[in-house]
C-alpha positions as CSV (number, residue, x, y, z in Angstrom):
1,Y,-9.2,8.3,8.8
2,K,-8.0,11.8,7.9
3,T,-5.3,13.1,5.6
4,I,-2.4,15.2,6.9
5,K,-0.4,16.2,3.9
6,S,0.1,15.3,0.3
7,L,3.0,12.9,-0.6
8,G,2.7,12.9,-4.4
9,K,0.4,12.6,-7.4
10,G,0.3,10.1,-10.2
11,S,-1.7,9.5,-13.4
12,F,-4.7,8.0,-11.6
13,G,-4.7,9.6,-8.2
14,S,-2.8,11.0,-5.3
15,V,-1.1,9.7,-2.2
16,H,-1.3,11.4,1.3
17,K,0.1,10.9,4.7
18,G,-2.9,10.2,7.0
19,V,-3.9,8.9,10.4
20,Y,-6.5,6.3,11.3
21,I,-8.8,8.0,13.9
22,L,-10.8,4.9,15.1
23,N,-9.5,2.1,17.3
24,R,-6.6,1.0,15.2
25,N,-6.8,-2.5,16.5
26,E,-10.2,-3.0,14.9
27,V,-8.8,-3.4,11.4
28,N,-5.9,-5.8,10.8
29,N,-3.7,-4.3,13.6
30,M,-3.5,-1.2,11.5
31,P,-0.9,1.3,12.5
32,R,-2.0,4.9,13.3
33,T,0.0,6.5,10.6
34,L,-0.8,5.5,7.0
35,A,-0.2,6.2,3.4
36,I,-3.6,6.8,1.8
37,K,-3.9,6.4,-2.0
38,I,-6.9,8.3,-3.2
39,I,-8.2,7.2,-6.7
40,K,-11.0,9.1,-8.4
41,K,-13.4,6.6,-9.8
42,K,-14.0,8.7,-13.0
43,Q,-10.3,8.6,-13.8
44,L,-9.8,4.8,-13.8
45,K,-12.0,1.9,-15.0
46,K,-13.5,-0.2,-12.2
47,E,-11.8,-3.4,-13.4
48,Y,-8.3,-1.8,-13.1
49,I,-9.0,-0.6,-9.5
50,I,-10.3,-4.1,-8.6
51,A,-7.2,-5.7,-10.2
52,E,-4.8,-3.6,-8.2
53,I,-6.6,-4.3,-5.0
54,N,-6.7,-8.1,-5.7
55,I,-2.9,-8.1,-6.4
56,M,-2.1,-6.2,-3.2
57,L,-4.3,-8.6,-1.2
58,K,-2.5,-11.6,-2.8
59,L,0.8,-10.0,-1.8
60,N,-0.5,-9.4,1.7
61,S,-0.9,-13.1,2.1
62,K,2.8,-13.6,1.5
63,N,3.8,-11.2,4.3
64,N,7.0,-10.2,2.6
65,Q,8.7,-7.4,4.4
66,N,10.0,-5.9,1.2
67,I,6.5,-5.3,-0.3
68,I,4.2,-2.5,0.9
69,K,1.1,-3.7,2.8
70,L,-2.5,-2.8,2.2
71,Y,-4.4,-2.5,5.4
72,D,-7.9,-1.5,4.5
73,I,-10.1,0.0,1.7
74,A,-12.6,2.9,2.1
75,Q,-14.8,4.5,-0.6
76,D,-17.6,6.9,-1.3
77,E,-19.5,7.8,-4.5
78,E,-16.5,9.7,-6.1
79,K,-13.3,8.0,-4.8
80,I,-11.8,4.9,-3.4
81,C,-9.0,5.0,-0.9
82,L,-6.3,2.4,-0.3
83,L,-5.0,2.6,3.3
84,M,-1.4,1.3,3.1
85,E,1.8,1.0,5.0
86,Y,3.5,4.4,5.5
87,C,7.2,4.7,4.7
88,P,8.6,8.0,6.2
89,Y,12.0,8.1,4.3
90,K,10.8,8.7,0.8
91,D,12.0,6.5,-2.1
92,L,15.2,5.0,-3.3
93,S,15.6,7.7,-5.9
94,S,15.6,10.4,-3.2
95,Y,18.0,8.4,-1.1
96,M,20.4,8.2,-4.1
97,E,20.1,12.0,-4.6
98,R,20.9,12.7,-1.0
99,H,24.1,10.7,-1.2
100,F,25.0,11.7,-4.8
101,P,23.9,15.3,-5.3
102,K,24.4,16.5,-8.9
103,N,27.3,18.7,-7.9
104,N,29.1,15.9,-6.1
105,N,32.3,14.7,-7.8
106,N,32.5,11.6,-5.5
107,N,36.2,12.2,-4.7
108,I,38.1,10.4,-2.0
109,S,37.2,13.0,0.6
110,N,33.5,12.3,0.0
111,Y,34.2,8.6,0.4
112,N,35.9,9.1,3.8
113,N,33.0,11.2,5.0
114,D,30.2,8.8,3.9
115,P,30.7,5.1,4.5
116,L,27.9,4.4,2.1
117,I,29.9,5.7,-0.9
118,G,32.4,3.5,-2.6
119,P,35.7,4.7,-4.2
120,W,34.0,4.9,-7.5
121,D,30.9,6.7,-8.9
122,G,28.4,4.7,-6.8
123,F,27.4,3.1,-3.5
124,N,29.7,0.9,-1.4
125,E,29.3,-2.6,-3.0
126,L,28.1,-4.0,0.4
127,I,25.2,-1.5,0.3
128,V,24.4,-2.5,-3.2
129,L,24.3,-6.1,-2.2
130,Y,22.1,-5.3,0.8
131,F,19.6,-3.4,-1.4
132,I,19.5,-5.9,-4.3
133,F,19.0,-8.8,-1.8
134,Q,15.9,-7.1,-0.6
135,L,14.6,-6.2,-4.1
136,T,15.1,-9.7,-5.4
137,S,13.3,-11.0,-2.3
138,A,10.3,-8.9,-3.4
139,I,10.6,-10.1,-7.0
140,K,10.8,-13.8,-5.9
141,C,7.7,-13.3,-3.8
142,M,5.8,-11.8,-6.7
143,N,6.9,-14.5,-9.1
144,E,5.7,-17.2,-6.7
145,I,2.2,-16.0,-7.2
146,N,2.6,-15.0,-10.9
147,I,2.6,-11.2,-10.5
148,C,4.5,-9.0,-12.9
149,H,5.0,-5.5,-11.5
150,R,5.8,-3.9,-14.9
151,D,7.0,-0.5,-13.5
152,L,10.0,-1.3,-11.2
153,K,12.1,1.8,-10.7
154,P,13.8,3.7,-7.8
155,Q,10.7,6.0,-7.5
156,N,8.5,2.9,-6.8
157,I,10.8,1.6,-4.0
158,L,10.0,3.2,-0.7
159,L,12.3,3.3,2.4
160,T,11.6,2.6,6.0
161,Y,13.9,1.6,8.9
162,D,14.1,-1.5,11.0
163,P,12.0,-0.8,14.1
164,E,14.7,-2.3,16.2
165,R,17.2,0.2,14.7
166,R,19.9,-2.4,14.2
167,L,23.3,-1.1,13.2
168,H,25.3,-2.5,10.3
169,A,29.1,-2.6,10.3
170,L,30.6,-1.3,7.1
171,P,34.4,-1.6,6.5
172,R,36.1,1.6,5.4
173,D,39.2,0.5,3.6
174,T,40.5,3.9,2.7
175,F,43.9,5.6,2.9
176,S,42.8,7.5,6.0
177,Y,41.1,4.5,7.8
178,P,42.8,1.3,6.5
179,T,41.1,-1.1,8.9
180,S,38.2,0.9,10.5
181,Y,34.5,0.2,10.5
182,C,31.5,2.4,10.6
183,L,28.2,1.6,12.2
184,V,25.2,2.8,10.1
185,H,21.5,2.4,10.0
186,L,20.4,1.0,6.6
187,P,16.9,1.3,5.2
188,I,14.4,-1.5,4.5
189,L,13.2,-1.4,0.9
190,K,9.5,-1.7,0.1
191,V,8.2,-2.2,-3.5
192,T,5.0,-0.2,-4.1
193,D,2.7,1.2,-6.8
194,F,1.0,-1.8,-8.4
195,D,-1.1,0.3,-10.9
196,F,0.5,-1.5,-13.8
197,A,0.9,-4.9,-12.2
198,K,-0.6,-8.0,-13.8
199,I,-1.0,-11.6,-12.9
200,L,1.2,-13.2,-15.5
201,S,3.2,-16.4,-15.2
202,S,6.5,-17.2,-17.0
203,E,4.5,-19.3,-19.5
204,D,1.9,-16.5,-20.1
205,L,2.7,-13.7,-22.5
206,T,1.4,-10.2,-23.0
207,A,2.3,-7.4,-25.4
208,T,0.9,-4.4,-23.5
209,M,3.5,-1.6,-23.5
210,L,3.5,-0.3,-19.9
211,G,6.1,1.1,-17.6
212,T,8.9,3.7,-17.6
213,P,11.0,3.5,-20.8
214,N,14.4,3.7,-19.1
215,Y,13.6,0.6,-17.0
216,M,11.6,-1.4,-19.6
217,A,12.9,-4.7,-21.0
218,P,13.9,-4.6,-24.7
219,E,11.1,-6.9,-25.7
220,I,8.5,-4.5,-24.2
221,L,10.1,-1.5,-26.0
222,N,10.1,-3.5,-29.3
223,G,6.4,-4.3,-29.0
224,K,7.0,-8.0,-28.5
225,H,5.4,-10.4,-26.1
226,Y,6.9,-10.7,-22.7
227,S,6.4,-12.6,-19.4
228,N,6.9,-11.7,-15.7
229,L,10.6,-12.2,-16.3
230,A,10.6,-8.7,-17.7
231,D,10.8,-7.4,-14.1
232,L,14.3,-8.9,-13.9
233,W,15.6,-6.4,-16.5
234,S,14.3,-3.5,-14.4
235,V,16.2,-4.9,-11.4
236,G,19.3,-5.0,-13.5
237,V,18.9,-1.3,-14.5
238,I,18.3,-0.3,-10.9
239,L,21.5,-2.3,-9.9
240,Y,23.5,-0.4,-12.5
């Protein structure tokens, strides 16, 4: 493989857009374009890297369309590379910024121009339902194999589009268009970034404080023990 451009940096490595330069059918029907997460071995303990890989392999076996896929692993003496599914449309946070820029007052004219925006300070409720259905599908999949993500937030939810480019009909019940519909392409959500994930059933408890404070459950912030149900709090914050 080779990298094309940087997509971002985290605490323990960087993510790049890349291409697989061998016969892509040789490895798990790997697509040509990939997201390549490069982890420097000196920056992270070996057991943490192995834990993340094992969790992603477990999730691969579930084949859930709302969880990012790990296709292959490559390494040398200094780094290990996770070759993952590439999502070209950034993350949910960027998607929200595009539809709700900071200088946008979300008035009725904005609503008429953008069918994704509701007549309030937020998305059309049908869009919210569509997104939350996908996110809870991913959470259900993780819970079935006792995986707690521990860092769910819009920045860790990537977007791609249905390869069949299906259109969704959204009603536009506004003053200007009382009974009209708009046909729009809606993204598929993909949960990613399993750096902090842990195998943890609802009966197991841990007290490790990990995650992003604004999305952390109260029991985590208060230093108490918590289970994989803590992810549900993060989903609620994202919904809000």
